[in-house]
Residue frames as qw, qx, qy, qz and C-alpha x, y, z in Angstrom:
[[0.678, 0.346, -0.542, -0.357, 15.83, 12.91, 1.50],
 [0.928, -0.277, 0.173, -0.182, 15.41, 9.30, 2.57],
 [0.102, -0.628, 0.763, 0.113, 18.57, 7.25, 3.02],
 [0.959, 0.161, 0.095, -0.215, 18.97, 3.99, 1.20],
 [0.379, -0.514, 0.712, 0.291, 21.61, 1.45, 0.30],
 [0.571, 0.432, -0.505, -0.482, 22.20, -0.06, -3.12],
 [0.847, -0.110, 0.488, -0.178, 21.42, -3.74, -3.55],
 [0.110, 0.471, -0.784, -0.390, 23.41, -6.20, -5.58],
 [0.687, 0.060, -0.580, -0.434, 22.28, -9.37, -7.31],
 [0.368, 0.041, -0.872, 0.320, 23.24, -11.40, -4.24],
 [0.273, -0.001, 0.469, -0.840, 20.57, -9.61, -2.21],
 [0.728, 0.153, -0.063, -0.665, 17.92, -11.32, -4.33],
 [0.670, 0.235, -0.697, -0.102, 19.55, -14.76, -4.52],
 [0.320, -0.378, 0.662, -0.562, 18.31, -16.25, -1.27],
 [0.859, 0.001, -0.324, -0.396, 16.90, -19.56, -2.47],
 [0.702, -0.436, 0.554, -0.100, 17.55, -22.54, -0.20],
 [0.035, -0.407, 0.844, 0.348, 19.76, -25.12, -1.86],
 [0.070, 0.133, 0.965, 0.217, 17.81, -27.23, -4.33],
 [0.204, 0.575, 0.656, -0.444, 14.65, -25.14, -4.07],
 [0.175, 0.529, -0.206, -0.804, 14.94, -23.04, -7.22],
 [0.635, 0.433, 0.636, 0.069, 12.71, -23.86, -10.15],
 [0.144, -0.284, 0.397, 0.861, 12.93, -22.38, -13.68],
 [0.597, 0.588, 0.226, -0.497, 10.58, -21.09, -16.34],
 [0.838, 0.446, 0.272, 0.159, 10.91, -21.92, -20.02],
 [0.402, 0.845, -0.176, 0.307, 13.50, -19.12, -20.39],
 [0.730, 0.018, -0.456, 0.508, 15.69, -20.46, -17.57],
 [0.116, -0.612, 0.194, -0.758, 14.69, -17.60, -15.30],
 [0.263, -0.065, -0.851, 0.450, 14.84, -18.58, -11.61],
 [0.477, -0.533, -0.295, -0.634, 11.54, -18.54, -9.79],
 [0.129, -0.289, 0.712, -0.627, 11.27, -18.41, -6.03],
 [0.240, -0.310, -0.919, -0.039, 9.04, -21.17, -4.66],
 [0.340, -0.481, -0.126, -0.798, 5.69, -19.68, -3.76],
 [0.294, -0.179, 0.711, -0.613, 4.23, -20.07, -0.28],
 [0.040, -0.225, -0.966, -0.124, 1.76, -22.93, 0.05],
 [0.003, 0.651, 0.749, -0.124, -1.97, -22.40, -0.31],
 [0.016, -0.359, 0.034, 0.933, -1.79, -18.99, -1.97],
 [0.529, 0.587, 0.526, -0.314, -4.82, -17.90, -3.91],
 [0.611, 0.790, -0.047, -0.006, -2.85, -16.37, -6.79],
 [0.747, -0.363, 0.319, 0.456, 0.67, -17.57, -7.60],
 [0.236, 0.838, -0.237, -0.431, 2.58, -15.09, -9.84],
 [0.185, -0.437, 0.820, 0.321, 4.88, -17.88, -11.04],
 [0.439, 0.270, 0.857, 0.018, 1.88, -19.81, -12.41],
 [0.397, 0.777, 0.243, -0.424, 0.63, -16.97, -14.64],
 [0.747, 0.457, 0.292, 0.385, 1.46, -16.70, -18.37],
 [0.432, -0.233, 0.104, 0.865, 4.18, -14.30, -19.49],
 [0.208, 0.875, 0.430, 0.081, 2.81, -10.87, -20.39],
 [0.010, -0.993, 0.066, 0.093, 4.41, -7.67, -21.62],
 [0.723, 0.481, -0.214, 0.446, 7.94, -6.74, -22.62],
 [0.609, -0.751, -0.069, 0.247, 10.40, -6.25, -19.75],
 [0.730, 0.204, 0.084, 0.647, 13.35, -5.25, -21.95],
 [0.148, 0.639, 0.049, 0.753, 12.65, -1.54, -21.46],
 [0.599, -0.764, -0.191, -0.142, 11.99, -1.71, -17.70],
 [0.321, 0.593, -0.499, 0.545, 14.83, -0.05, -15.79],
 [0.622, -0.617, 0.228, -0.425, 15.72, -0.49, -12.13],
 [0.018, 0.518, -0.840, 0.164, 17.69, -2.94, -10.00],
 [0.804, -0.036, 0.434, -0.405, 14.96, -5.57, -9.62],
 [0.353, -0.185, 0.861, 0.315, 15.95, -8.93, -11.17],
 [0.317, 0.102, -0.582, -0.742, 14.45, -9.74, -14.55],
 [0.268, -0.276, -0.920, -0.070, 12.38, -12.58, -13.11],
 [0.039, -0.496, -0.571, 0.653, 10.76, -10.13, -10.67],
 [0.207, 0.347, -0.200, -0.893, 10.02, -7.66, -13.49],
 [0.316, -0.021, -0.800, -0.509, 8.45, -10.47, -15.52],
 [0.234, -0.386, -0.875, 0.172, 6.32, -11.84, -12.69],
 [0.058, 0.449, 0.324, -0.831, 5.17, -8.33, -11.82],
 [0.306, 0.213, -0.449, -0.812, 4.06, -7.87, -15.44],
 [0.298, -0.145, -0.915, -0.232, 2.37, -11.27, -15.44],
 [0.126, -0.448, -0.757, 0.458, 0.40, -10.51, -12.27],
 [0.137, 0.406, 0.080, -0.900, -0.58, -7.01, -13.36],
 [0.369, 0.196, -0.520, -0.745, -1.87, -8.04, -16.77],
 [0.362, -0.145, -0.905, -0.171, -3.38, -11.43, -15.88],
 [0.270, -0.483, -0.744, 0.374, -4.95, -10.54, -12.53],
 [0.057, -0.470, -0.224, 0.852, -5.20, -6.73, -12.53],
 [0.275, 0.323, -0.340, -0.839, -6.27, -6.15, -16.14],
 [0.637, 0.231, 0.700, -0.224, -7.64, -9.45, -17.39],
 [0.395, 0.235, 0.703, 0.542, -8.96, -10.08, -20.89],
 [0.005, 0.181, 0.322, 0.929, -10.82, -7.74, -23.25],
 [0.411, -0.567, -0.596, -0.393, -14.16, -8.41, -21.56],
 [0.510, -0.438, -0.522, 0.525, -12.97, -7.24, -18.14],
 [0.103, -0.963, -0.239, 0.066, -13.76, -3.87, -16.60],
 [0.201, -0.904, 0.247, 0.284, -11.24, -1.17, -17.51],
 [0.842, 0.048, 0.387, 0.373, -9.40, -3.32, -20.06],
 [0.490, 0.760, 0.171, 0.392, -9.05, -0.46, -22.57],
 [0.171, -0.931, 0.241, -0.214, -7.28, 1.55, -19.88],
 [0.735, -0.546, 0.401, 0.040, -5.26, -1.11, -18.10],
 [0.894, 0.236, 0.256, 0.281, -3.75, -2.71, -21.21],
 [0.441, 0.804, -0.043, 0.396, -1.95, 0.53, -22.14],
 [0.461, -0.844, 0.269, -0.060, -0.11, 0.88, -18.82],
 [0.802, 0.384, -0.348, 0.296, 3.61, 0.19, -19.18],
 [0.682, -0.691, 0.042, 0.236, 6.08, -0.30, -16.34],
 [0.492, 0.797, -0.216, 0.276, 9.28, 1.66, -16.88],
 [0.173, 0.554, -0.634, 0.511, 11.17, 1.23, -13.59],
 [0.843, -0.452, -0.236, -0.169, 11.17, -1.29, -10.72],
 [0.270, 0.571, -0.582, 0.512, 13.56, -0.83, -7.79],
 [0.797, -0.507, -0.328, 0.016, 14.19, -2.53, -4.47],
 [0.240, 0.628, -0.412, 0.615, 16.18, -0.68, -1.81],
 [0.583, -0.391, -0.595, 0.391, 17.14, -1.09, 1.83],
 [0.125, -0.856, -0.098, -0.492, 16.00, 1.90, 3.88],
 [0.427, 0.224, -0.586, 0.651, 18.57, 2.92, 6.46],
 [0.281, -0.287, 0.312, -0.861, 16.02, 4.79, 8.57],
 [0.858, -0.150, -0.040, -0.490, 13.96, 1.58, 8.75],
 [0.608, -0.472, 0.638, -0.030, 16.83, -0.58, 10.05],
 [0.062, -0.362, 0.823, 0.434, 17.67, -1.81, 6.57],
 [0.563, 0.356, 0.711, -0.225, 14.23, -3.14, 5.72],
 [0.275, 0.111, 0.669, 0.681, 13.47, -3.49, 2.03],
 [0.352, 0.617, 0.292, -0.641, 11.21, -1.12, 0.13],
 [0.442, 0.242, 0.708, 0.495, 9.96, -1.70, -3.42],
 [0.232, 0.626, 0.075, -0.741, 9.02, 1.06, -5.87],
 [0.489, 0.335, 0.699, 0.400, 7.41, 0.67, -9.28],
 [0.146, 0.518, -0.070, -0.840, 6.94, 3.37, -11.90],
 [0.433, 0.411, 0.765, 0.240, 4.35, 2.93, -14.64],
 [0.075, 0.334, -0.159, -0.926, 3.26, 5.26, -17.42],
 [0.307, 0.516, 0.782, 0.167, 0.13, 5.71, -19.51],
 [0.007, 0.029, 0.212, 0.977, -1.24, 8.46, -21.76],
 [0.373, 0.390, 0.546, -0.640, -4.75, 9.75, -21.06],
 [0.016, -0.075, -0.762, -0.643, -7.00, 8.54, -23.88],
 [0.447, -0.231, -0.272, -0.820, -10.71, 8.77, -24.74],
 [0.675, -0.299, -0.668, -0.098, -11.58, 5.72, -22.61],
 [0.485, -0.197, -0.546, 0.653, -10.34, 7.54, -19.51],
 [0.007, -0.206, -0.001, -0.979, -12.39, 10.74, -19.75],
 [0.125, 0.500, 0.710, -0.480, -15.47, 12.03, -17.96],
 [0.320, 0.770, 0.540, 0.110, -18.20, 14.14, -19.57],
 [0.060, -0.960, 0.050, 0.269, -16.10, 17.28, -19.12],
 [0.708, 0.647, -0.228, 0.168, -13.27, 15.81, -21.15],
 [0.094, -0.726, 0.604, -0.316, -10.97, 15.29, -18.17],
 [0.373, 0.167, -0.900, 0.153, -9.46, 12.19, -16.57],
 [0.677, -0.477, -0.333, -0.450, -12.31, 10.47, -14.69],
 [0.359, -0.595, 0.558, -0.453, -11.95, 10.08, -10.92],
 [0.931, -0.079, 0.278, -0.220, -13.09, 6.47, -11.19],
 [0.820, 0.499, -0.211, 0.185, -10.39, 5.81, -13.77],
 [0.069, 0.711, -0.542, 0.443, -7.81, 7.27, -11.39],
 [0.687, -0.386, 0.484, -0.381, -9.01, 4.88, -8.69],
 [0.972, 0.223, 0.055, -0.050, -8.72, 1.96, -11.14],
 [0.574, 0.646, -0.386, 0.322, -5.15, 2.91, -12.03],
 [0.215, -0.633, 0.570, -0.477, -4.20, 3.27, -8.37],
 [0.874, -0.203, 0.313, -0.311, -5.81, -0.03, -7.38],
 [0.944, 0.309, -0.035, 0.109, -3.85, -1.91, -10.05],
 [0.519, 0.646, -0.339, 0.445, -0.53, -0.04, -10.03],
 [0.282, -0.679, 0.452, -0.505, -0.25, 0.58, -6.29],
 [0.948, -0.214, 0.166, -0.170, -0.57, -3.17, -5.75],
 [0.830, 0.465, -0.263, 0.162, 2.60, -3.91, -7.73],
 [0.126, 0.664, -0.607, 0.418, 5.31, -2.90, -5.20],
 [0.696, -0.333, 0.493, -0.400, 3.74, -5.37, -2.76],
 [0.962, 0.265, 0.022, -0.057, 3.97, -8.09, -5.41],
 [0.537, 0.664, -0.417, 0.311, 7.61, -7.17, -6.06],
 [0.218, -0.606, 0.603, -0.471, 8.56, -7.06, -2.39],
 [0.873, -0.148, 0.332, -0.326, 6.77, -10.35, -1.79],
 [0.892, 0.413, -0.181, 0.032, 8.70, -12.04, -4.57],
 [0.421, 0.592, -0.542, 0.423, 12.09, -11.16, -3.12],
 [0.291, -0.425, 0.624, -0.588, 11.04, -11.98, 0.45],
 [0.270, -0.064, -0.955, -0.106, 9.22, -15.24, -0.39],
 [0.214, 0.368, 0.633, -0.647, 5.90, -13.82, 0.79],
 [0.221, 0.524, 0.715, 0.407, 2.76, -13.73, -1.32],
 [0.066, -0.296, -0.135, 0.943, 2.13, -10.05, -2.03],
 [0.236, -0.235, -0.602, -0.726, -1.01, -10.58, -4.12],
 [0.034, 0.313, 0.768, -0.557, -4.05, -9.60, -2.10],
 [0.020, 0.700, 0.621, 0.352, -7.52, -8.11, -2.38],
 [0.077, 0.407, -0.107, 0.904, -8.12, -4.43, -1.78],
 [0.305, -0.491, -0.726, 0.373, -9.49, -3.68, 1.68],
 [0.015, -0.907, -0.287, 0.308, -9.51, 0.11, 1.54],
 [0.538, 0.287, 0.231, 0.758, -8.18, 2.95, -0.59],
 [0.131, -0.832, -0.263, 0.471, -7.83, 6.60, 0.41],
 [0.525, 0.385, 0.367, 0.664, -7.53, 8.78, -2.70],
 [0.073, -0.741, -0.140, 0.652, -6.83, 12.51, -2.80],
 [0.545, 0.613, 0.411, 0.398, -7.57, 14.28, -6.10],
 [0.386, -0.541, -0.017, 0.747, -5.28, 17.25, -6.65],
 [0.138, 0.536, -0.293, -0.780, -5.53, 18.42, -10.28],
 [0.809, 0.452, 0.241, -0.289, -7.27, 17.58, -13.56],
 [0.339, -0.336, 0.710, 0.519, -5.62, 15.90, -16.54],
 [0.623, 0.543, -0.016, -0.563, -6.79, 16.27, -20.14],
 [0.935, 0.284, 0.207, 0.054, -6.51, 13.87, -23.06],
 [0.637, 0.660, -0.225, 0.328, -2.94, 13.38, -24.23],
 [0.308, -0.796, 0.436, -0.286, -1.42, 13.92, -20.78],
 [0.696, 0.218, -0.663, 0.168, 1.34, 11.43, -20.06],
 [0.669, -0.659, 0.101, -0.329, 0.87, 10.07, -16.55],
 [0.408, 0.377, -0.762, 0.333, 3.65, 8.76, -14.32],
 [0.786, -0.487, -0.141, -0.352, 2.33, 6.42, -11.62],
 [0.293, 0.474, -0.706, 0.436, 4.84, 6.01, -8.79],
 [0.821, -0.436, -0.169, -0.326, 3.97, 3.34, -6.21],
 [0.208, 0.503, -0.720, 0.429, 5.93, 2.36, -3.10],
 [0.670, -0.324, -0.666, 0.038, 5.50, -0.38, -0.52],
 [0.303, -0.693, 0.266, -0.598, 4.83, 0.69, 3.07],
 [0.445, -0.350, 0.756, -0.329, 4.36, -2.59, 4.94],
 [0.690, 0.148, -0.617, -0.349, 4.02, -6.25, 4.05],
 [0.470, -0.354, 0.660, -0.468, 2.70, -8.40, 6.87],
 [0.294, 0.002, 0.956, -0.001, 1.32, -11.90, 7.08],
 [0.265, 0.567, 0.774, 0.100, -2.14, -10.98, 5.80],
 [0.096, 0.944, 0.260, -0.179, -2.29, -7.17, 5.75],
 [0.593, -0.005, 0.252, 0.765, -0.18, -4.98, 3.45],
 [0.089, 0.911, 0.235, -0.327, -0.03, -1.29, 2.58],
 [0.549, 0.128, 0.314, 0.764, 1.40, 0.82, -0.22],
 [0.070, 0.772, 0.192, -0.601, 1.23, 4.44, -1.36],
 [0.538, 0.396, 0.543, 0.508, 0.98, 6.07, -4.78],
 [0.073, 0.672, 0.019, -0.736, 1.30, 9.36, -6.61],
 [0.585, 0.534, 0.518, 0.323, 0.06, 10.02, -10.12],
 [0.197, -0.625, 0.114, 0.747, 1.98, 12.85, -11.78],
 [0.592, 0.799, 0.040, -0.093, 1.76, 14.75, -15.04],
 [0.853, -0.080, 0.155, 0.493, 5.10, 13.50, -16.38],
 [0.453, 0.592, 0.137, 0.652, 5.79, 16.68, -18.35],
 [0.129, -0.784, 0.046, -0.605, 4.96, 19.30, -15.71],
 [0.327, 0.119, -0.765, 0.542, 5.51, 17.25, -12.54],
 [0.463, -0.285, 0.133, -0.829, 2.10, 18.34, -11.25],
 [0.128, 0.028, 0.951, -0.281, 0.46, 15.89, -8.84],
 [0.449, -0.190, -0.532, -0.692, -2.83, 14.63, -10.26],
 [0.804, -0.442, -0.145, -0.371, -3.73, 12.30, -7.38],
 [0.138, 0.431, -0.815, 0.363, -2.22, 10.53, -4.39],
 [0.831, -0.274, -0.212, -0.435, -3.37, 7.58, -2.34],
 [0.226, -0.377, 0.861, -0.256, -2.78, 4.94, 0.30],
 [0.769, 0.048, -0.468, -0.434, -3.90, 1.40, -0.49],
 [0.444, -0.348, 0.750, -0.345, -4.54, -1.37, 2.05],
 [0.724, 0.164, -0.559, -0.369, -4.74, -4.97, 0.90],
 [0.578, -0.376, 0.645, -0.330, -5.12, -8.30, 2.63],
 [0.134, 0.151, -0.954, -0.223, -4.74, -11.99, 1.93],
 [0.691, -0.163, -0.178, -0.681, -8.21, -13.49, 1.43],
 [0.570, -0.192, 0.742, -0.296, -9.50, -16.44, 3.37],
 [0.159, 0.225, -0.818, -0.505, -9.25, -19.10, 0.67],
 [0.084, 0.299, 0.947, -0.077, -12.18, -21.31, 1.84],
 [0.223, 0.654, 0.457, -0.560, -14.46, -18.28, 1.48],
 [0.100, 0.432, -0.454, -0.773, -13.49, -17.54, -2.13]]
């Protein structure tokens, strides 16, 4: 089992003096790096964080929700909206890994129930839908880690390696567990497992590579 150390609120309070801004609810927001293409702090509040467990500060939970729903899901006309809107984050944690010289690692856990919009012709969870869930959810630990390290963790997907392990039928409650691997200047990596929450069976697993886009080319 991996070794880790518990973090306290002081581990996340690393704002330089006078640099903290606030939202309308007096939640502290870390200043975003300059010239980022998507700033989580600039997105509208989305979702209810009151049921999200884990040691991540509330402002991180909120900005993660905001980025997921505004950028990952979008509005009702966007691809996959009927699937993405039903995903709920239930746990967000940030830990220091002893075997990695105390470097931080972020983990997010999201849940969704397989519905009719997620099925293929055989009545099972579509492989393309799995890829959509991974692309969106596996991005979130990078966002979380970036927020506490004052690095922009919002990037575009460069590659995704998905392994499909087992089918899932309608009504299956999925648990999507995503963990940061590395967060560099422009390149970042995370990993993900999608489980049948009831049985613990692995439905799919993946590694996701993202990068910061070249803004002039957008």
